[in-house]
N, C-alpha and C positions, 0 to 999 in steps of 0.2 A: 530280577527275573531275566532269564535268557530265552531267546527264541532262535533255534538253529534250523534253518530251512532244509539243510541236507539230510536230516534224520528221516525225512519222509520219502527217501528215494526209492523205496521198494514198493510203494503204492502205484496203482495205475496212473497213467498220465491224465485221464479224464477226471479221476478222483482228486488227483494232486492239483489240477487246474482249478477245480471248484473250491478246494480247501484253502488254496493260497491266493484266491482272487484278490487283486489289488496289492499283493506282496511280491509277486514274481511274474515276470513276463517270459513265457517259453518261446524260444526261437524255433524255426523249422527243423533244426538239428537237435539231437538229444543232448540236453544240458548236463546229463549225468553220465555221459560217456567218459571213459578214462578214469584216472585217479580222482578220489574225493578227499580233499584236505580241509583243515580248518584255517580260516583267516580270522585271527583274533585281534580286535581293534580296541584300544584303550583311549577314551576321551580324556584330553588333558586341558583343563580350564586355565585361563590366563591368571597371572598373579593378581591377587586382590579379589578374585571371583571364585575361588575354589569352593566356597560355601554353596555355590549354585549347583555343584555336581550332585546328580541324583539318578535313581534307577529309572528304567523304562524310557530312556532317550533313544530316538530312532537313529539307526545307522543303516545307510544304504550302500550296498556293494553291487556295482554294475560291471558286467563283462564288457570291456571296451570294443571287442570285436563282434560279439553276437548280440549285444544289447540286453541279454538276460539279467534280471535284477533280483537281488536277494535282500531281504529286510531282516534286521536283528535289533534287539533292545539291550541296553546296557544293564548290567547287574549292579549290586551295591558297591562294587569296587571300580565301577566305570568301564568295565569290559563287556564287549559284545562278541559273540562267535557266530560265524556263518560257515556252513559246510558247502564248499564250492569245488567244481572240477578245475583242472589245470586251466590257467588262462591269465590274461592281463586285465587288471581291475582298476576301476575308479571307486574310491571310498569317500563318502561324505557324511557329515553329522550336522544336524540342526537342532538347536535348543532355544527356548525362549522363556523369560520370566519377566512379565510386564513389558516394559520398554527395553529391557536388556536382552540382546540377541547374541547368540554364540553359534558360529559356523566354522566348519573346517572341511577341507577337501584335499585329496591327493590323487594324482593320476599315476598310471603305469606301475601298479603294485603287482609283481609277478608271483603267482602261485604255481609251483611246478614240482610235484612229487613229494611234498612235505608240508607240514603246518607252517604258517607264517604268522608271526606276532608283530604288531606295529603300534606305535603311539601316534595319535593324530591331535595336534595342537589346535585348539579352538580360538578364533579371533572374536573379540568383543566389539559390538557396534550397537547403535541405537536405531529404532525405527525412524524412517525418514519423515520429514515434513513435506518436502516436494518429492514426488515419486513419478516415475515413468509409467503412464497409464497404458500407452499403446505405441508399438513400433511397427510401422507398415513399411517394409522394405522390399518385399518379394515380387512386386509388380503383378500384372494381370494380363489377361488375353485382350487382343485388339478386336475380338469378335464384335460384329459379325464378319469382319475381314480376318485374314490369317495373320499370325505373328504375335510375338510377345511385346509387352509394354512395361517400361520401368522409369518413366520420367515423372512419377507421381508419388514419391516417397514422402512420408511425414512422420512426426513423433508428437504425441500428446503428453503434456506435463500436467499433473494433478496436485492440487493443494490438499494434503491429508491432515493438515493441522487445524486447530480451532481458531487460529488467528489469521488475519490477512498477511500474506507474504508478497513482497515486491520482487518482481522478476528482473529488475535492473541489475546489470552486471552478471546475469546468469549465463554461463557458457555451456556449449555442447561440443561433443567430439566423439570420434570412433577410434578404437584401439588398433594398434599394430600387434599381430598381423591382421589384415582385413578379414580373412576367412578363418573359421574354426579349424580347418585342416591345414592351415599354412604353418610353415616353420616358425617357431616362436623362440627368438633369441633372448627373451626377457625373463625366462624362468629357468630353473635349474633343479637338481635333486640334491638334498642333503645327504652326504655320503654315509652318515651314521644312522640316521632315522629313516631315510628313504622318502621323506616328505618332500612335496613340491615347494620350492622356495621362490617367492615372488619378489620383485623389486619394491622399493619403498615409494614408488610412483606408478602412475598409469601412463603408458606411452601413447599419447594422442597423435595420430598420424594425419598427414595431409593439410589439416587446417584446424584452428580454434575459431569458433563463431561465438559472438557475444551479443546479448541484448543490451542496447545502450540505456542511458537514463542516469539520473542523479541520485537514485535510491528511493524516490517516492513517485516515480512516473507510471509504473506499470503494476498496479496492485492486482493480486489474484485472491479472490475470496475463498473462504473455507469451502471445500467440496467442489470448487470450480476447476475448469480445465483451460489449458492454453495449447493451441495447435501451432506447431512450427513446421512449415513446409520446407523439407530438405531439398526438394526439387520442384520446379514448376508451379508457382502460385497462380494457377489459372483453372478454368473449368474444363477438366480433362474429359468429362462425360459428353461434351458436345461432339467429340469425334470418336471417343471410346466409351460406350455406355457402361462397361463393367469397371470403370475407373471411378474417380472421385472429383468432386467440385472443391477446389482449393482457392477459389476467388472469393474471399470473405474478409470483410473489414476488421474482423477480430483476430485474424491469423497473422502470425509472424512468418518471415520467409528468409531463407538463405539465398541471397542474390548479390553477386558482385562481378560485373563484367570485366574488371581489371584482372582479377585473378582466375575467374572461371567464365570464359567468354562463349562456351559451347551452348548455343541456343536450343539444341535438341533437348538438353536437360535443364537449362536455365533460360526459358523464354522470358520476355518482358512480363513482369507481374501484371495480373488483371486489374481492371479499373477500380476494384473495391479495396485493393491493398494500400494501406497507409504507408507513407514514406518513412515514418518513424518506427514502423514495424519491420523494416529491413535490417537484418542483423549485420554487425560489423565483422570483418575478417580481422582478427587480432594478429594472426600470422599464418602464412601459407608455407608449408614445409615440403610439399610434394610437387610433382611435375605435371599432374593432370590438368586438363582444361575444363573439367567438370568435377564437382565435389562428389567423391565416391564414398558411399556407404554400401557395404556388401549386400548384394541381392539375396544371398543364401544364408549368411551366418555372421552378422556383425556382433561386436561387443561394444555397446553404446553407453555413454555416461553423460551426466549433467553435473556441473561443478561451479564453484565460485572461489575466486582468489581470496586469501586471508592476509591482511596486514600489508598488502601491496596491490597495485593494479595489475591486471593481467598483462597490460601493455608493457609495464616496467619489468614484469617477471620474465617475459620472453626476450628482453634485451640482454639478459645475462647469458653468456655462452654455455655455462654449465647446465642450463635449464632446457637447452635445445640440443639434442643428442643425435648423432648419426646412427642410423639403423645398422647394426652389425651385418657385414656382408654386402652392404649397398654403397654405391659411390655417389648417389644423388638424393636419397630419401633420408629425412630427419623426422624425429618425433619431439613433442613437447613433454617434458617429464613433470606431469602434474602431481603434486603430493597427494598421498592417499586420503589424508584428512580434509582435503578440499572437495572430495567427491561427495555429492549429495545422494546420488542414486545411480545404479547401473543395471543393465540387463545383458546377460550372455546368451547368444543364440547359437544353437548347434544346427548343422545341416543334416536333415533326416535321411538324405541319400548317401551319406558317407559314414564309414566306420572309423575314420581317422580324426574325429573331433578331439580337441584338447582345450582345456580351460585357458583363458587369458586374464579374467578378473580374479583378483584375490578374494578369499572367502569373506573378508570383512565387508566387501561390496556386494558380491553375489557368489554364494557357495554352490549354486546349482546352475541350471540352464533351462531354457525352453527350446524345444525342437520345432523347426519349421520343416514340414514334411516335403514340400516341393515349392518351386518357384513359378511365377507367372500364373497363379491360380486365384489371385485376389485375396489370398490368405494373409492374416495379420497376427501379430503376437500381442495378446491382450491380458491385462492384469485382472485378477479375481477381486470381487467385492468382499469385504469383511462385513457380513450381514449383521452380526451382533453389535459391532462397533457403530455401524450406520444407524441402527435402530436406537442405540444409546445416545449418540451425539446429534442426531437429527439432520445430518448431511452425509453425502456419500463418502465413506471411508474405504479405502482399498487395502487389500491384504499386503502386509509388508513384513516378511521375515528375513529379508536380505538373501533369499534363496529362490531363484526363479522357477526351479523345479516345483516348488509349492505355490508360488505367487502367480504364475502366468499360465496361460493355455493358448493354443493355436486356434484362432477363430477363422471360420470359413469365409467371411466377408469383412471388408474393412468397416469400421464403425461409422465412417463418414460417407459410406455408400448409400445413395438414396434409391 
């Protein structure tokens, strides 16, 4: 079955909006101005999984400048057609069969005066056991006094599995470039297919943090959460009521005065923080005196080393790479199959957003509309799975466009 948004272009805008509610977002400009051409996308499943290919798989086509979004469904041949005006587009596909997840995305597809055909390779992955439940990075207001506040960032990790999972040796990190609009030297374009080509690693910038332990020290039960304070494990609400209380004996914290001595962002942890809940800095590769996670648009991952300790891994020079164009910044090249989960955040104030995470980790993104509002990025609940399993199960399609939403207040705000 095919669905072509463009065939409705002669209807009134009001009727079109009602008809396509949830399928297309109209910008303030006329999305049908200028030439209309077909963007024909063919979903290509990986070797060994071609039998999964089927009709009615959703294809999303987004104008990277206006934000207008077009939806289409694949037909029996795996093709989907969207009728779109001239522009530069981001194309993404998501499919799932049980625990098998297939995602693909490609940026900067140019449509200009003629039909465009492209193939989009899908990457296979499995639903995660540990997932990122919430990423609060955007800060809040200092109200009732004036000014913004950003020393209260945190991330929450959730056990989506039916078994206890140990957090020992779990690592966290943020990708280069820090912001979604930054120049990204880690991706390129295939000259033949036009697809976005990602490295075989994720470039972790500035530092790798790790929860210590021997493998049996920090159990996380099914449906349970673990809070990691990226900054300031204190009760921020004592001074700023719109912030959060991060002084909790169950919370973990990124705190190391040797590498990050800036007390504005890393004050001495509160009296409830346990010493063994302070994460280790495996390596610092940046120059900052405070650990930086983008306020507007980070790409954030959790991962564990396989077959080697993280400490030994970073000792090998091939695994720590200089950022192209920089004389002082380096990244840790973490293999893709070590990544347990990731979330890509786009800046809602910018039209220059670009993907950093490969589709096998996150084929989409969640948009943060503004900063210093107390907003947070929060994962959706899978209600059916939760009812079936008897504990909270979060949605996990490895596509943040489906899995996350922007929440107006932090979940830890009281």
